[in-house]
N, CA, C, O and the ligand as a Tripos MOL2 file, in Angstrom:
@<TRIPOS>MOLECULE
protein
  265   263    67     0     0
PROTEIN
NO_CHARGES

@<TRIPOS>ATOM
      1 N         114.8680   93.7360  105.8400 N.3       1 MET1
      2 CA        115.6560   94.8330  105.3210 C.3       1 MET1
      3 C         115.5180   96.1610  106.3110 C.2       1 MET1
      4 O         114.5550   96.4920  107.0010 O.2       1 MET1
      5 N         116.5420   96.6750  106.1800 N.am      2 LYS2
      6 CA        116.5970   97.8610  107.4230 C.3       2 LYS2
      7 C         116.2770   99.2540  106.6220 C.2       2 LYS2
      8 O         116.4590   99.4110  105.4140 O.2       2 LYS2
      9 N         115.8050  100.1570  107.4580 N.am      3 ALA3
     10 CA        115.0750  101.3800  107.1280 C.3       3 ALA3
     11 C         115.6290  102.3460  108.3930 C.2       3 ALA3
     12 O         115.6490  101.9490  109.5580 O.2       3 ALA3
     13 N         116.0280  103.5410  108.0100 N.am      4 VAL4
     14 CA        116.1870  104.6600  108.9240 C.3       4 VAL4
     15 C         114.8520  105.3080  109.0370 C.2       4 VAL4
     16 O         114.2730  105.7540  108.0460 O.2       4 VAL4
     17 N         114.2450  105.3740  110.5200 N.am      5 GLN5
     18 CA        113.0560  106.1520  110.5950 C.3       5 GLN5
     19 C         113.1480  107.3860  111.5440 C.2       5 GLN5
     20 O         113.6310  107.2660  112.6700 O.2       5 GLN5
     21 N         112.7120  108.4870  111.1050 N.am      6 VAL6
     22 CA        112.7120  109.5650  112.2290 C.3       6 VAL6
     23 C         111.3160  109.4230  112.7870 C.2       6 VAL6
     24 O         110.2310  109.4370  112.2050 O.2       6 VAL6
     25 N         111.6230  109.2820  114.0680 N.am      7 ARG7
     26 CA        110.4050  108.9080  114.8870 C.3       7 ARG7
     27 C         109.7800  110.2790  115.4460 C.2       7 ARG7
     28 O         108.5580  110.4220  115.4770 O.2       7 ARG7
     29 N         110.5430  111.1470  115.8270 N.am      8 LYS8
     30 CA        110.2080  112.5120  116.1500 C.3       8 LYS8
     31 C         111.5050  113.3940  115.9140 C.2       8 LYS8
     32 O         112.5750  112.8620  115.6190 O.2       8 LYS8
     33 N         111.3690  114.7150  116.0510 N.am      9 ALA9
     34 CA        112.4730  115.4680  115.8260 C.3       9 ALA9
     35 C         113.7810  115.1990  116.6310 C.2       9 ALA9
     36 O         113.6710  115.1000  117.8530 O.2       9 ALA9
     37 N         114.8310  115.0900  116.1380 N.am     10 HIS10
     38 CA        116.1210  114.7640  116.7090 C.3      10 HIS10
     39 C         116.3020  113.1360  117.3350 C.2      10 HIS10
     40 O         117.1990  112.8210  118.1160 O.2      10 HIS10
     41 N         115.3360  112.2710  116.8540 N.am     11 GLU11
     42 CA        115.3270  110.8790  117.3830 C.3      11 GLU11
     43 C         115.0630  110.1160  115.9090 C.2      11 GLU11
     44 O         114.0580  110.2270  115.2070 O.2      11 GLU11
     45 N         116.1580  109.3760  115.6680 N.am     12 LEU12
     46 CA        115.9520  108.3930  114.6810 C.3      12 LEU12
     47 C         116.6210  106.9670  115.0140 C.2      12 LEU12
     48 O         117.5670  106.8650  115.7960 O.2      12 LEU12
     49 N         116.0170  105.8430  114.3230 N.am     13 ILE13
     50 CA        116.2660  104.6120  114.7790 C.3      13 ILE13
     51 C         116.4000  103.8420  113.3660 C.2      13 ILE13
     52 O         115.7630  104.2110  112.3790 O.2      13 ILE13
     53 N         117.2780  102.7460  113.3530 N.am     14 ILE14
     54 CA        117.4320  101.8920  112.2140 C.3      14 ILE14
     55 C         116.6760  100.6450  112.6420 C.2      14 ILE14
     56 O         117.0030  100.0820  113.6870 O.2      14 ILE14
     57 N         115.6240  100.1550  111.8470 N.am     15 GLN15
     58 CA        114.6660   99.2360  112.1320 C.3      15 GLN15
     59 C         114.6010   98.3050  110.9170 C.2      15 GLN15
     60 O         114.8730   98.6530  109.7680 O.2      15 GLN15
     61 N         114.1740   96.9750  111.3310 N.am     16 GLU16
     62 CA        113.7690   96.0600  110.3030 C.3      16 GLU16
     63 C         112.5590   96.2690  109.7320 C.2      16 GLU16
     64 O         111.6030   96.3580  110.5030 O.2      16 GLU16
     65 N         112.3480   96.3800  108.4530 N.am     17 VAL17
     66 CA        110.9320   96.4700  107.9530 C.3      17 VAL17
     67 C         110.6510   95.4930  106.7480 C.2      17 VAL17
     68 O         111.5830   95.0490  106.0770 O.2      17 VAL17
     69 N         109.4740   95.2090  106.5230 N.am     18 GLU18
     70 CA        109.2980   94.0860  105.6100 C.3      18 GLU18
     71 C         109.7650   94.6450  104.0210 C.2      18 GLU18
     72 O         109.6810   95.7870  103.5710 O.2      18 GLU18
     73 N         110.2060   93.5820  103.4630 N.am     19 LYS19
     74 CA        110.6950   94.0730  102.1390 C.3      19 LYS19
     75 C         109.4950   94.2680  101.2320 C.2      19 LYS19
     76 O         108.5540   93.4740  101.2410 O.2      19 LYS19
     77 N         109.5510   95.5170  100.3170 N.am     20 PRO20
     78 CA        108.3420   95.8370   99.5070 C.3      20 PRO20
     79 C         108.1180   94.8140   98.4910 C.2      20 PRO20
     80 O         109.0330   94.0770   98.1220 O.2      20 PRO20
     81 N         106.7850   94.7340   97.9680 N.am     21 ARG21
     82 CA        106.4890   93.7610   96.9700 C.3      21 ARG21
     83 C         106.0580   94.6150   95.8240 C.2      21 ARG21
     84 O         105.6700   95.7780   95.9360 O.2      21 ARG21
     85 N         106.1560   93.9480   94.7300 N.am     22 ILE22
     86 CA        105.8090   94.4100   93.4250 C.3      22 ILE22
     87 C         104.2180   94.2220   93.1060 C.2      22 ILE22
     88 O         103.7330   93.0930   93.0290 O.2      22 ILE22
     89 N         103.4470   95.3910   92.9290 N.am     23 SER23
     90 CA        101.9060   94.9710   93.0870 C.3      23 SER23
     91 C         101.6250   95.6350   91.5660 C.2      23 SER23
     92 O         100.5600   95.2450   91.0880 O.2      23 SER23
     93 N         102.2490   96.4020   90.8690 N.am     24 ASN24
     94 CA        101.7800   96.8780   89.4770 C.3      24 ASN24
     95 C         102.8640   96.6770   88.4870 C.2      24 ASN24
     96 O         104.0480   96.6160   88.8190 O.2      24 ASN24
     97 N         102.4540   96.5770   87.3020 N.am     25 SER25
     98 CA        103.2830   96.3060   86.3020 C.3      25 SER25
     99 C         104.3990   97.5200   86.0530 C.2      25 SER25
    100 O         105.3450   97.3590   85.2810 O.2      25 SER25
    101 N         104.2330   98.4490   86.6120 N.am     26 THR26
    102 CA        105.0680   99.8610   86.5830 C.3      26 THR26
    103 C         105.9940   99.8300   87.5180 C.2      26 THR26
    104 O         106.9490  100.5930   87.3730 O.2      26 THR26
    105 N         105.9450   98.8930   88.7780 N.am     27 ASP27
    106 CA        106.8220   98.8640   89.9020 C.3      27 ASP27
    107 C         108.0940   98.2880   89.5760 C.2      27 ASP27
    108 O         108.1880   97.4680   88.6630 O.2      27 ASP27
    109 N         108.9980   98.6270   90.2010 N.am     28 VAL28
    110 CA        110.2910   98.1510   90.2350 C.3      28 VAL28
    111 C         110.8330   97.8340   91.4530 C.2      28 VAL28
    112 O         110.4080   98.5730   92.3410 O.2      28 VAL28
    113 N         111.6960   96.9190   91.8560 N.am     29 LEU29
    114 CA        112.3160   96.5680   93.1630 C.3      29 LEU29
    115 C         113.7810   96.9090   93.0290 C.2      29 LEU29
    116 O         114.4110   96.3510   92.1300 O.2      29 LEU29
    117 N         114.3350   97.6880   93.7550 N.am     30 VAL30
    118 CA        115.7620   98.0930   93.5250 C.3      30 VAL30
    119 C         116.4620   97.7630   94.8650 C.2      30 VAL30
    120 O         115.9650   98.1010   95.9400 O.2      30 VAL30
    121 N         117.7030   97.0520   94.7620 N.am     31 LYS31
    122 CA        118.3300   96.6590   95.5640 C.3      31 LYS31
    123 C         119.2390   97.9580   95.9640 C.2      31 LYS31
    124 O         120.1830   98.2560   95.2320 O.2      31 LYS31
    125 N         118.9700   98.6690   97.0420 N.am     32 VAL32
    126 CA        119.7160   99.7690   97.3280 C.3      32 VAL32
    127 C         121.0870   99.4970   97.8950 C.2      32 VAL32
    128 O         121.3020   98.6580   98.7700 O.2      32 VAL32
    129 N         121.8860  100.1710   97.4030 N.am     33 LYS33
    130 CA        123.5280   99.9820   97.8790 C.3      33 LYS33
    131 C         123.8360  101.4380   98.4190 C.2      33 LYS33
    132 O         124.6010  101.4610   99.3830 O.2      33 LYS33
    133 N         123.4640  102.4110   98.0510 N.am     34 ARG34
    134 CA        123.7950  103.6150   98.7660 C.3      34 ARG34
    135 C         122.6800  104.6850   99.0170 C.2      34 ARG34
    136 O         121.7900  104.7070   98.1680 O.2      34 ARG34
    137 N         122.6030  105.4380   99.8930 N.am     35 VAL35
    138 CA        121.5800  106.5350   99.9810 C.3      35 VAL35
    139 C         122.3580  107.7290  100.4470 C.2      35 VAL35
    140 O         123.1460  107.6500  101.3900 O.2      35 VAL35
    141 N         122.1280  108.8600   99.7680 N.am     36 GLY36
    142 CA        122.4650  110.1630  100.1170 C.3      36 GLY36
    143 C         121.5570  110.8210  101.1240 C.2      36 GLY36
    144 O         120.3600  110.5480  101.2110 O.2      36 GLY36
    145 N         122.2020  111.7300  101.9060 N.am     37 ILE37
    146 CA        121.5170  112.5830  102.9320 C.3      37 ILE37
    147 C         121.1180  113.7890  102.0990 C.2      37 ILE37
    148 O         121.9130  114.4460  101.4280 O.2      37 ILE37
    149 N         119.7870  114.0260  102.2060 N.am     38 CYS38
    150 CA        119.2810  115.2620  101.4280 C.3      38 CYS38
    151 C         119.1170  116.3250  102.3200 C.2      38 CYS38
    152 O         118.9110  116.0260  103.4960 O.2      38 CYS38
    153 N         119.1700  117.5970  101.9820 N.am     39 GLY39
    154 CA        118.6050  118.7010  102.9730 C.3      39 GLY39
    155 C         117.3020  118.5810  103.6000 C.2      39 GLY39
    156 O         116.9370  118.9360  104.7200 O.2      39 GLY39
    157 N         116.6010  117.9460  102.5510 N.am     40 SER40
    158 CA        114.9270  117.6260  103.2710 C.3      40 SER40
    159 C         114.9890  116.7500  104.1250 C.2      40 SER40
    160 O         114.1410  116.8040  105.0160 O.2      40 SER40
    161 N         115.8460  115.8160  104.1510 N.am     41 ASP41
    162 CA        115.9210  114.6820  105.2440 C.3      41 ASP41
    163 C         116.4390  115.4250  106.5190 C.2      41 ASP41
    164 O         116.0380  115.1320  107.6450 O.2      41 ASP41
    165 N         117.3100  116.3550  106.2800 N.am     42 MET42
    166 CA        117.8680  117.0970  107.4850 C.3      42 MET42
    167 C         116.8920  117.9870  108.0650 C.2      42 MET42
    168 O         116.9150  118.2040  109.2770 O.2      42 MET42
    169 N         116.0680  118.5010  107.3360 N.am     43 HIS43
    170 CA        114.9990  119.3210  107.8780 C.3      43 HIS43
    171 C         113.7350  118.4010  108.6640 C.2      43 HIS43
    172 O         113.0920  118.8730  109.6010 O.2      43 HIS43
    173 N         113.5070  117.0330  108.1190 N.am     44 ILE44
    174 CA        112.7460  116.3400  108.5670 C.3      44 ILE44
    175 C         113.4080  115.8670  109.9820 C.2      44 ILE44
    176 O         112.6460  115.7460  110.9410 O.2      44 ILE44
    177 N         114.6550  115.6240  110.1310 N.am     45 TYR45
    178 CA        115.1910  115.1890  111.3750 C.3      45 TYR45
    179 C         115.1340  116.3360  112.2820 C.2      45 TYR45
    180 O         114.7440  116.1170  113.4290 O.2      45 TYR45
    181 N         115.4790  117.5760  111.9290 N.am     46 HIS46
    182 CA        115.3390  118.6700  112.7590 C.3      46 HIS46
    183 C         113.8670  119.2310  113.2090 C.2      46 HIS46
    184 O         113.7200  120.0700  114.0980 O.2      46 HIS46
    185 N         112.7410  118.6070  112.4170 N.am     47 GLY47
    186 CA        111.5410  118.8140  112.8300 C.3      47 GLY47
    187 C         111.1380  120.2030  112.2310 C.2      47 GLY47
    188 O         110.2710  120.8870  112.7750 O.2      47 GLY47
    189 N         111.8100  120.6160  111.0570 N.am     48 THR48
    190 CA        111.6170  121.9330  110.5190 C.3      48 THR48
    191 C         111.0010  121.7030  108.9920 C.2      48 THR48
    192 O         111.0510  122.6170  108.1690 O.2      48 THR48
    193 N         110.5540  120.7130  108.7530 N.am     49 ASN49
    194 CA        109.9050  120.3260  107.4130 C.3      49 ASN49
    195 C         108.3340  120.3680  107.6000 C.2      49 ASN49
    196 O         107.7410  119.3860  108.0470 O.2      49 ASN49
    197 N         107.6690  121.5450  107.2410 N.am     50 PRO50
    198 CA        106.2030  121.4760  107.6550 C.3      50 PRO50
    199 C         105.2490  120.4370  106.8240 C.2      50 PRO50
    200 O         104.0670  120.2230  107.0930 O.2      50 PRO50
    201 N         105.8770  119.9280  105.9290 N.am     51 LEU51
    202 CA        105.0140  118.9770  104.9700 C.3      51 LEU51
    203 C         105.2550  117.6850  105.3520 C.2      51 LEU51
    204 O         104.5340  116.8070  104.8780 O.2      51 LEU51
    205 N         106.1540  117.3890  106.1390 N.am     52 ALA52
    206 CA        106.6340  115.8800  106.5550 C.3      52 ALA52
    207 C         105.8110  115.6050  107.8770 C.2      52 ALA52
    208 O         105.6770  116.3480  108.8480 O.2      52 ALA52
    209 N         105.2730  114.2840  107.6490 N.am     53 THR53
    210 CA        104.5230  113.5740  108.9110 C.3      53 THR53
    211 C         105.5310  112.7860  109.4700 C.2      53 THR53
    212 O         106.3920  112.2610  108.7640 O.2      53 THR53
    213 N         105.4800  112.6290  111.0310 N.am     54 LEU54
    214 CA        106.3680  111.8140  111.5970 C.3      54 LEU54
    215 C         105.7240  110.7060  112.2070 C.2      54 LEU54
    216 O         104.6640  111.0630  112.7200 O.2      54 LEU54
    217 N         105.9540  109.5460  112.3400 N.am     55 PRO55
    218 CA        107.1360  108.8770  112.0210 C.3      55 PRO55
    219 C         107.4400  108.8030  110.4460 C.2      55 PRO55
    220 O         106.4730  108.8190  109.6840 O.2      55 PRO55
    221 N         108.6190  108.7320  109.9730 N.am     56 ARG56
    222 CA        108.7780  108.6830  108.4730 C.3      56 ARG56
    223 C         110.2060  108.0320  108.2170 C.2      56 ARG56
    224 O         111.1770  108.3840  108.8880 O.2      56 ARG56
    225 N         110.2920  107.1200  107.2730 N.am     57 VAL57
    226 CA        111.5050  106.6310  106.8060 C.3      57 VAL57
    227 C         112.0550  107.6650  105.7710 C.2      57 VAL57
    228 O         111.4800  108.0170  104.7410 O.2      57 VAL57
    229 N         113.2160  108.0680  106.2080 N.am     58 VAL58
    230 CA        113.9570  108.9540  105.1890 C.3      58 VAL58
    231 C         114.8900  108.3270  104.3340 C.2      58 VAL58
    232 O         115.1130  107.1230  104.4590 O.2      58 VAL58
    233 N         115.5080  109.0720  103.4040 N.am     59 GLY59
    234 CA        116.5550  108.6160  102.4480 C.3      59 GLY59
    235 C         115.7250  108.2290  101.2570 C.2      59 GLY59
    236 O         115.3210  107.0850  101.0500 O.2      59 GLY59
    237 N         115.4770  109.3920  100.4000 N.am     60 HIS60
    238 CA        114.8370  109.1950   99.1070 C.3      60 HIS60
    239 C         115.8540  109.3100   97.9360 C.2      60 HIS60
    240 O         115.3980  109.1140   96.8090 O.2      60 HIS60
    241 N         117.1090  109.5870   98.0550 N.am     61 GLU61
    242 CA        118.1090  109.8170   97.1460 C.3      61 GLU61
    243 C         118.9570  108.5910   97.0560 C.2      61 GLU61
    244 O         119.9910  108.5580   97.7230 O.2      61 GLU61
    245 N         118.6070  107.5220   96.2570 N.am     62 VAL62
    246 CA        119.1750  106.1200   96.4300 C.3      62 VAL62
    247 C         119.9230  105.6450   95.0910 C.2      62 VAL62
    248 O         119.5060  106.0320   93.9990 O.2      62 VAL62
    249 N         120.8800  104.9180   95.1810 N.am     63 ALA63
    250 CA        121.5120  104.2930   94.1350 C.3      63 ALA63
    251 C         121.4900  102.8300   94.3800 C.2      63 ALA63
    252 O         121.7980  102.3570   95.4740 O.2      63 ALA63
    253 N         121.0990  102.0630   93.2940 N.am     64 GLY64
    254 CA        121.2570  100.5750   93.5470 C.3      64 GLY64
    255 C         121.0230   99.8030   92.2330 C.2      64 GLY64
    256 O         121.2270  100.3710   91.1600 O.2      64 GLY64
    257 N         120.6260   98.5990   92.2830 N.am     65 LYS65
    258 CA        120.5670   97.7930   91.0900 C.3      65 LYS65
    259 C         119.3030   96.8070   91.0200 C.2      65 LYS65
    260 O         118.9040   96.1720   91.9960 O.2      65 LYS65
    261 N         118.7270   96.7590   89.7500 N.am     66 LEU66
    262 CA        117.6150   96.1160   89.8130 C.3      66 LEU66
    263 C         117.7680   94.4900   89.8950 C.2      66 LEU66
    264 O         116.7660   93.7770   89.9580 O.2      66 LEU66
    265 ZN        116.0610  115.2620   98.1790 Zn       67 ZN67
@<TRIPOS>BOND
     1     1     2 1
     2     2     3 1
     3     3     4 2
     4     3     5 am
     5     5     6 1
     6     6     7 1
     7     7     8 2
     8     7     9 am
     9     9    10 1
    10    10    11 1
    11    11    12 2
    12    11    13 am
    13    13    14 1
    14    14    15 1
    15    15    16 2
    16    15    17 am
    17    17    18 1
    18    18    19 1
    19    19    20 2
    20    19    21 am
    21    21    22 1
    22    22    23 1
    23    23    24 2
    24    23    25 am
    25    25    26 1
    26    26    27 1
    27    27    28 2
    28    27    29 am
    29    29    30 1
    30    30    31 1
    31    31    32 2
    32    31    33 am
    33    33    34 1
    34    34    35 1
    35    35    36 2
    36    35    37 am
    37    37    38 1
    38    38    39 1
    39    39    40 2
    40    39    41 am
    41    41    42 1
    42    42    43 1
    43    43    44 2
    44    43    45 am
    45    45    46 1
    46    46    47 1
    47    47    48 2
    48    47    49 am
    49    49    50 1
    50    50    51 1
    51    51    52 2
    52    51    53 am
    53    53    54 1
    54    54    55 1
    55    55    56 2
    56    55    57 am
    57    57    58 1
    58    58    59 1
    59    59    60 2
    60    59    61 am
    61    61    62 1
    62    62    63 1
    63    63    64 2
    64    63    65 am
    65    65    66 1
    66    66    67 1
    67    67    68 2
    68    67    69 am
    69    69    70 1
    70    70    71 1
    71    71    72 2
    72    71    73 am
    73    73    74 1
    74    74    75 1
    75    75    76 2
    76    75    77 am
    77    77    78 1
    78    78    79 1
    79    79    80 2
    80    79    81 am
    81    81    82 1
    82    82    83 1
    83    83    84 2
    84    83    85 am
    85    85    86 1
    86    86    87 1
    87    87    88 2
    88    87    89 am
    89    89    90 1
    90    90    91 1
    91    91    92 2
    92    91    93 am
    93    93    94 1
    94    94    95 1
    95    95    96 2
    96    95    97 am
    97    97    98 1
    98    98    99 1
    99    99   100 2
   100    99   101 am
   101   101   102 1
   102   102   103 1
   103   103   104 2
   104   103   105 am
   105   105   106 1
   106   106   107 1
   107   107   108 2
   108   107   109 am
   109   109   110 1
   110   110   111 1
   111   111   112 2
   112   111   113 am
   113   113   114 1
   114   114   115 1
   115   115   116 2
   116   115   117 am
   117   117   118 1
   118   118   119 1
   119   119   120 2
   120   119   121 am
   121   121   122 1
   122   122   123 1
   123   123   124 2
   124   123   125 am
   125   125   126 1
   126   126   127 1
   127   127   128 2
   128   127   129 am
   129   129   130 1
   130   130   131 1
   131   131   132 2
   132   131   133 am
   133   133   134 1
   134   134   135 1
   135   135   136 2
   136   135   137 am
   137   137   138 1
   138   138   139 1
   139   139   140 2
   140   139   141 am
   141   141   142 1
   142   142   143 1
   143   143   144 2
   144   143   145 am
   145   145   146 1
   146   146   147 1
   147   147   148 2
   148   147   149 am
   149   149   150 1
   150   150   151 1
   151   151   152 2
   152   151   153 am
   153   153   154 1
   154   154   155 1
   155   155   156 2
   156   155   157 am
   157   157   158 1
   158   158   159 1
   159   159   160 2
   160   159   161 am
   161   161   162 1
   162   162   163 1
   163   163   164 2
   164   163   165 am
   165   165   166 1
   166   166   167 1
   167   167   168 2
   168   167   169 am
   169   169   170 1
   170   170   171 1
   171   171   172 2
   172   171   173 am
   173   173   174 1
   174   174   175 1
   175   175   176 2
   176   175   177 am
   177   177   178 1
   178   178   179 1
   179   179   180 2
   180   179   181 am
   181   181   182 1
   182   182   183 1
   183   183   184 2
   184   183   185 am
   185   185   186 1
   186   186   187 1
   187   187   188 2
   188   187   189 am
   189   189   190 1
   190   190   191 1
   191   191   192 2
   192   191   193 am
   193   193   194 1
   194   194   195 1
   195   195   196 2
   196   195   197 am
   197   197   198 1
   198   198   199 1
   199   199   200 2
   200   199   201 am
   201   201   202 1
   202   202   203 1
   203   203   204 2
   204   203   205 am
   205   205   206 1
   206   206   207 1
   207   207   208 2
   208   207   209 am
   209   209   210 1
   210   210   211 1
   211   211   212 2
   212   211   213 am
   213   213   214 1
   214   214   215 1
   215   215   216 2
   216   215   217 am
   217   217   218 1
   218   218   219 1
   219   219   220 2
   220   219   221 am
   221   221   222 1
   222   222   223 1
   223   223   224 2
   224   223   225 am
   225   225   226 1
   226   226   227 1
   227   227   228 2
   228   227   229 am
   229   229   230 1
   230   230   231 1
   231   231   232 2
   232   231   233 am
   233   233   234 1
   234   234   235 1
   235   235   236 2
   236   235   237 am
   237   237   238 1
   238   238   239 1
   239   239   240 2
   240   239   241 am
   241   241   242 1
   242   242   243 1
   243   243   244 2
   244   243   245 am
   245   245   246 1
   246   246   247 1
   247   247   248 2
   248   247   249 am
   249   249   250 1
   250   250   251 1
   251   251   252 2
   252   251   253 am
   253   253   254 1
   254   254   255 1
   255   255   256 2
   256   255   257 am
   257   257   258 1
   258   258   259 1
   259   259   260 2
   260   259   261 am
   261   261   262 1
   262   262   263 1
   263   263   264 2
@<TRIPOS>SUBSTRUCTURE
     1 MET1         2 RESIDUE 1 A MET
     2 LYS2         6 RESIDUE 1 A LYS
     3 ALA3        10 RESIDUE 1 A ALA
     4 VAL4        14 RESIDUE 1 A VAL
     5 GLN5        18 RESIDUE 1 A GLN
     6 VAL6        22 RESIDUE 1 A VAL
     7 ARG7        26 RESIDUE 1 A ARG
     8 LYS8        30 RESIDUE 1 A LYS
     9 ALA9        34 RESIDUE 1 A ALA
    10 HIS10       38 RESIDUE 1 A HIS
    11 GLU11       42 RESIDUE 1 A GLU
    12 LEU12       46 RESIDUE 1 A LEU
    13 ILE13       50 RESIDUE 1 A ILE
    14 ILE14       54 RESIDUE 1 A ILE
    15 GLN15       58 RESIDUE 1 A GLN
    16 GLU16       62 RESIDUE 1 A GLU
    17 VAL17       66 RESIDUE 1 A VAL
    18 GLU18       70 RESIDUE 1 A GLU
    19 LYS19       74 RESIDUE 1 A LYS
    20 PRO20       78 RESIDUE 1 A PRO
    21 ARG21       82 RESIDUE 1 A ARG
    22 ILE22       86 RESIDUE 1 A ILE
    23 SER23       90 RESIDUE 1 A SER
    24 ASN24       94 RESIDUE 1 A ASN
    25 SER25       98 RESIDUE 1 A SER
    26 THR26      102 RESIDUE 1 A THR
    27 ASP27      106 RESIDUE 1 A ASP
    28 VAL28      110 RESIDUE 1 A VAL
    29 LEU29      114 RESIDUE 1 A LEU
    30 VAL30      118 RESIDUE 1 A VAL
    31 LYS31      122 RESIDUE 1 A LYS
    32 VAL32      126 RESIDUE 1 A VAL
    33 LYS33      130 RESIDUE 1 A LYS
    34 ARG34      134 RESIDUE 1 A ARG
    35 VAL35      138 RESIDUE 1 A VAL
    36 GLY36      142 RESIDUE 1 A GLY
    37 ILE37      146 RESIDUE 1 A ILE
    38 CYS38      150 RESIDUE 1 A CYS
    39 GLY39      154 RESIDUE 1 A GLY
    40 SER40      158 RESIDUE 1 A SER
    41 ASP41      162 RESIDUE 1 A ASP
    42 MET42      166 RESIDUE 1 A MET
    43 HIS43      170 RESIDUE 1 A HIS
    44 ILE44      174 RESIDUE 1 A ILE
    45 TYR45      178 RESIDUE 1 A TYR
    46 HIS46      182 RESIDUE 1 A HIS
    47 GLY47      186 RESIDUE 1 A GLY
    48 THR48      190 RESIDUE 1 A THR
    49 ASN49      194 RESIDUE 1 A ASN
    50 PRO50      198 RESIDUE 1 A PRO
    51 LEU51      202 RESIDUE 1 A LEU
    52 ALA52      206 RESIDUE 1 A ALA
    53 THR53      210 RESIDUE 1 A THR
    54 LEU54      214 RESIDUE 1 A LEU
    55 PRO55      218 RESIDUE 1 A PRO
    56 ARG56      222 RESIDUE 1 A ARG
    57 VAL57      226 RESIDUE 1 A VAL
    58 VAL58      230 RESIDUE 1 A VAL
    59 GLY59      234 RESIDUE 1 A GLY
    60 HIS60      238 RESIDUE 1 A HIS
    61 GLU61      242 RESIDUE 1 A GLU
    62 VAL62      246 RESIDUE 1 A VAL
    63 ALA63      250 RESIDUE 1 A ALA
    64 GLY64      254 RESIDUE 1 A GLY
    65 LYS65      258 RESIDUE 1 A LYS
    66 LEU66      262 RESIDUE 1 A LEU
    67 ZN67       265 GROUP 0 **** ****
């Protein structure tokens, strides 16, 4: 599957990553169809989010199906 990763400020890549696996009874696996770009993603991209470590896969506002 593909994921967008911010490697460092102002540098992102689209990369192939391993599909996540369900490991707990409370986990779900969602087939992501769309991802919003949040303000916090923009701060991560610009290197202005003091709580974010890099590299980081961004895109936490998702819509998909089970
Ligand atoms: Zn957000």
